[in-house]
Structures are given as structure tokens and as C-alpha cells.
Backbone as CSV, one residue per row, in Angstrom:
resi,resn,N_x,N_y,N_z,CA_x,CA_y,CA_z,C_x,C_y,C_z
1,SER,93.650,82.401,81.916,92.633,83.725,80.867,91.906,83.851,81.882
2,ALA,91.468,83.436,82.737,90.982,83.420,84.022,90.963,84.863,85.172
3,ILE,89.866,85.441,85.349,89.761,86.560,86.191,89.438,86.080,87.425
4,LEU,89.617,86.236,88.549,88.976,85.563,89.654,88.665,87.179,90.565
5,ILE,87.356,87.146,90.687,86.930,88.371,91.579,86.212,88.164,92.931
6,ASN,86.781,88.362,93.987,85.925,88.297,95.000,85.237,89.326,95.718
7,VAL,83.971,89.523,96.027,83.598,90.618,96.670,82.556,89.734,97.913
8,ALA,82.437,88.494,97.833,81.406,87.941,98.690,82.173,87.800,100.160
9,ARG,83.072,86.605,100.533,83.805,86.504,101.742,84.967,86.330,101.473
10,GLY,86.347,86.854,102.532,87.530,86.333,102.341,87.792,85.089,102.378
11,GLN,86.993,84.637,103.297,87.520,82.975,103.550,86.808,82.005,102.374
12,VAL,86.248,82.710,101.434,85.804,81.334,100.075,87.295,81.089,99.457
13,ILE,88.259,82.139,99.679,89.367,81.936,98.850,90.616,81.759,99.528
14,ASP,91.623,80.810,99.246,92.731,80.515,99.805,93.635,81.412,99.800
15,GLU,93.970,82.214,100.341,94.976,83.793,99.507,96.375,82.911,99.203
16,GLN,96.896,81.990,99.781,98.229,81.843,99.392,98.035,81.226,98.290
17,ALA,97.186,79.973,97.900,96.710,79.382,96.731,96.749,80.447,95.784
18,LEU,95.932,81.270,95.753,95.740,82.584,94.761,97.109,83.281,94.551
19,ILE,97.761,83.406,95.586,99.131,83.800,95.209,99.976,83.315,94.034
20,ASP,100.079,82.222,94.786,100.596,81.071,93.847,100.346,80.822,92.503
21,ALA,99.011,80.991,92.454,98.501,80.670,91.143,98.722,82.148,90.217
22,LEU,98.530,82.993,90.669,98.869,84.170,90.325,100.360,84.656,89.524
23,ASN,101.302,84.038,90.701,102.635,83.914,90.324,102.946,82.791,89.359
24,GLN,102.332,81.852,89.126,102.970,80.863,88.277,101.707,81.165,86.809
25,GLN,101.308,82.035,86.954,100.353,82.645,85.681,99.422,81.702,85.127
26,GLN,98.735,80.770,86.746,97.481,79.959,86.288,96.564,80.608,85.996
27,ILE,96.467,81.822,86.933,95.371,82.848,86.644,95.990,83.850,86.117
28,LEU,95.010,84.512,85.203,95.352,85.503,84.843,95.678,86.937,85.549
29,ALA,94.351,87.236,86.385,94.502,88.331,87.312,93.514,88.109,88.324
30,ALA,93.526,89.063,89.320,92.260,88.647,90.527,91.852,90.302,90.829
31,GLY,90.775,90.182,91.429,90.229,91.584,92.108,89.585,91.297,93.153
32,LEU,90.049,91.998,94.226,89.553,91.482,95.946,89.020,92.731,96.496
33,ASP,88.028,92.548,97.045,87.447,93.731,97.860,87.327,92.895,99.475
34,VAL,87.551,91.673,99.394,87.322,91.019,100.594,88.355,89.835,101.014
35,TYR,89.077,89.812,102.331,90.482,89.006,102.513,89.968,88.143,103.679
36,ALA,90.389,87.007,103.764,90.564,86.147,105.422,90.966,86.919,106.215
37,LYS,91.611,87.791,106.192,92.237,88.741,107.696,91.888,89.751,107.026
38,GLU,90.972,90.879,107.882,90.642,92.047,107.567,90.991,93.151,108.823
39,PRO,91.303,94.227,108.837,91.752,94.833,107.265,93.337,94.397,107.097
40,LEU,93.181,94.293,105.458,94.811,93.391,104.947,95.614,94.674,105.428
41,GLN,96.507,94.815,106.024,97.641,95.696,106.141,98.880,95.795,105.375
42,THR,98.988,94.429,105.525,100.387,93.899,104.423,99.976,92.316,104.053
43,SER,100.345,92.222,102.623,100.182,91.197,101.782,100.857,91.030,100.354
44,PRO,101.663,89.898,100.476,101.898,90.033,98.811,101.190,90.080,97.833
45,LEU,99.906,90.081,97.966,98.916,90.686,96.939,99.491,91.919,96.521
46,PHE,99.495,92.756,96.983,99.961,94.239,97.173,100.943,94.360,95.703
47,ALA,101.864,93.495,96.067,102.925,93.269,95.247,102.735,92.906,93.638
48,LEU,101.862,92.246,93.514,101.371,91.682,92.140,100.873,92.700,91.185
49,PRO,101.088,92.653,90.034,100.717,93.714,89.041,99.822,93.298,88.305
50,ASN,99.039,91.930,88.573,98.207,91.227,88.257,96.710,91.236,89.183
51,VAL,96.902,92.263,89.928,95.887,92.208,91.424,95.349,93.360,91.742
52,VAL,94.159,93.516,91.724,93.558,95.128,92.102,92.926,94.727,93.555
53,THR,93.198,95.413,94.412,92.791,95.326,95.736,91.827,96.556,96.219
54,LEU,91.028,96.336,96.881,90.050,97.394,97.515,90.064,97.252,99.300
55,PRO,89.795,98.229,99.702,89.864,98.099,101.197,88.057,97.555,101.653
56,HIS,87.747,96.420,100.989,86.348,96.264,101.514,85.231,97.376,101.299
57,ILE,85.142,98.048,100.293,84.508,99.464,100.146,83.501,98.684,98.966
58,GLY,83.073,97.450,98.385,82.365,97.218,97.382,80.991,97.483,97.546
59,SER,80.809,97.825,98.861,79.261,98.454,98.995,78.994,99.628,99.472
60,ALA,80.052,100.203,99.389,79.945,101.640,99.743,79.242,102.647,98.520
61,THR,78.114,102.439,98.337,77.282,103.435,97.600,76.026,103.623,98.160
62,ILE,75.664,105.007,98.324,74.369,105.109,98.612,72.949,104.104,98.508
63,GLU,72.941,103.795,97.399,71.647,103.056,96.980,71.836,101.336,97.500
64,THR,73.285,101.010,97.849,73.457,99.824,98.388,73.333,99.528,99.814
65,ARG,73.862,100.724,100.386,73.579,101.020,101.886,72.263,101.311,102.182
66,GLN,71.588,101.603,101.463,70.254,101.924,101.657,69.532,100.475,101.686
67,ALA,69.595,100.138,100.696,69.033,98.557,100.509,69.576,97.700,101.488
68,MET,70.463,97.790,102.063,71.145,97.106,103.119,70.396,97.452,104.448
69,ASN,69.805,98.626,104.683,69.105,99.301,105.588,67.750,98.683,105.528
70,ASN,67.269,98.600,104.192,65.832,98.137,104.252,65.796,96.524,104.557
71,LEU,66.326,96.047,104.017,66.630,94.406,104.323,66.848,94.182,105.792
72,ALA,67.544,94.900,106.352,67.792,95.034,108.113,66.529,94.840,108.383
73,PHE,65.973,96.040,108.336,64.595,96.293,108.630,63.538,95.369,108.744
74,GLU,63.360,95.035,107.513,62.220,93.825,106.952,62.514,92.656,107.796
75,ASN,64.059,92.299,107.732,64.428,91.110,108.730,63.918,91.002,109.996
76,LEU,64.120,92.208,110.525,63.754,92.721,112.096,62.482,92.833,112.379
77,SER,61.732,93.311,111.251,60.083,93.605,111.326,59.746,92.338,111.608
78,ASN,59.916,91.502,110.635,59.435,89.945,110.283,59.748,89.337,111.552
79,ALA,60.767,88.980,112.051,61.040,88.454,113.216,60.389,88.744,114.314
80,LEU,60.272,90.030,114.673,59.539,90.600,115.826,57.735,90.275,115.612
81,ASN,57.491,90.279,114.808,55.903,90.020,114.257,55.675,88.063,113.782
82,GLY,56.638,87.448,114.440,56.335,86.143,114.288,56.721,85.190,112.925
83,LYS,57.306,85.856,112.047,57.155,85.619,110.151,58.799,85.363,110.559
84,ARG,59.049,84.725,109.658,60.410,83.959,109.308,61.032,85.112,108.340
85,PRO,62.278,85.718,108.859,63.189,86.746,108.053,63.473,85.992,106.967
86,THR,63.028,87.110,105.755,63.360,87.156,104.779,64.422,86.220,104.271
87,TYR,66.209,86.699,104.772,67.133,86.009,104.386,67.726,85.160,105.658
88,MET,67.790,84.074,106.271,68.376,83.665,107.275,69.625,82.896,107.188
89,VAL,70.368,82.761,108.047,71.519,81.785,107.688,71.271,80.527,107.809
90,ASN,70.544,80.302,108.886,69.841,79.036,109.372,68.507,78.754,109.290
91,PRO,67.987,78.753,108.060,66.446,78.791,108.013,65.900,77.661,108.575
92,SER,66.796,76.366,108.385,66.139,75.310,109.374,66.227,75.402,110.656
93,VAL,66.500,76.069,111.408,66.341,76.371,113.005,64.851,77.255,113.124
94,TRP,64.349,77.791,112.034,63.276,78.488,112.338,62.207,77.245,112.562
95,PRO,61.155,77.820,113.364,60.444,77.975,114.571,61.071,77.434,115.636
96,THR,61.852,76.822,115.786,62.557,76.515,116.827,63.517,77.902,117.820
97,LEU,63.489,78.969,117.402,64.153,79.557,118.190,63.181,80.551,119.113
């Protein structure tokens, strides 16, 4: 009965395991906007009736892109002014940079 939705990162999901689970009806359906290898040009996922795939466009709205631009500017501005960026991948390395 579960529906898996991934709009985060493709590597979060083992695609072959997902395909197997969908084929065996262990998972009802999947909605995917990201993939382990992008762009996804061919895949068994395309043939499954219980899968919706998008070409990594989940963030393609004016509002989201503007928010992404604002966040990038804020992080860059903070870093250039000696402040820790708001969202860091490895915050433990700050101030050693």
C-alpha cells in the first residue's frame, strides 16, 4: 500500500531494488524526480504502469528558483563576511576552512 516518492537525491534509493519491489507488488507505486544516474535515458522504470517519472524538474517553479537564488546569495554573503553559511554540508569543518 506504500507509495514511494523521491525528490531528494537519486542515490537515496537502490533503483533495482525498487524495480523488483514494484514488480512483486511489495510497493504500490513510485513517483520519481531524481535518479542515481542523470539524465535517465533508458530504464525499466519507464515500462512500469505504477511509476511516474519526471526529468528532475521538481524545483522548476519561479518561486522555488527564486528561493534557491536567495539562499545561495545568503550563504555566499555569510561566507565572505566570515560568518558560517546557513546551510553547510559539513558544518563541523567551519572555522577550519
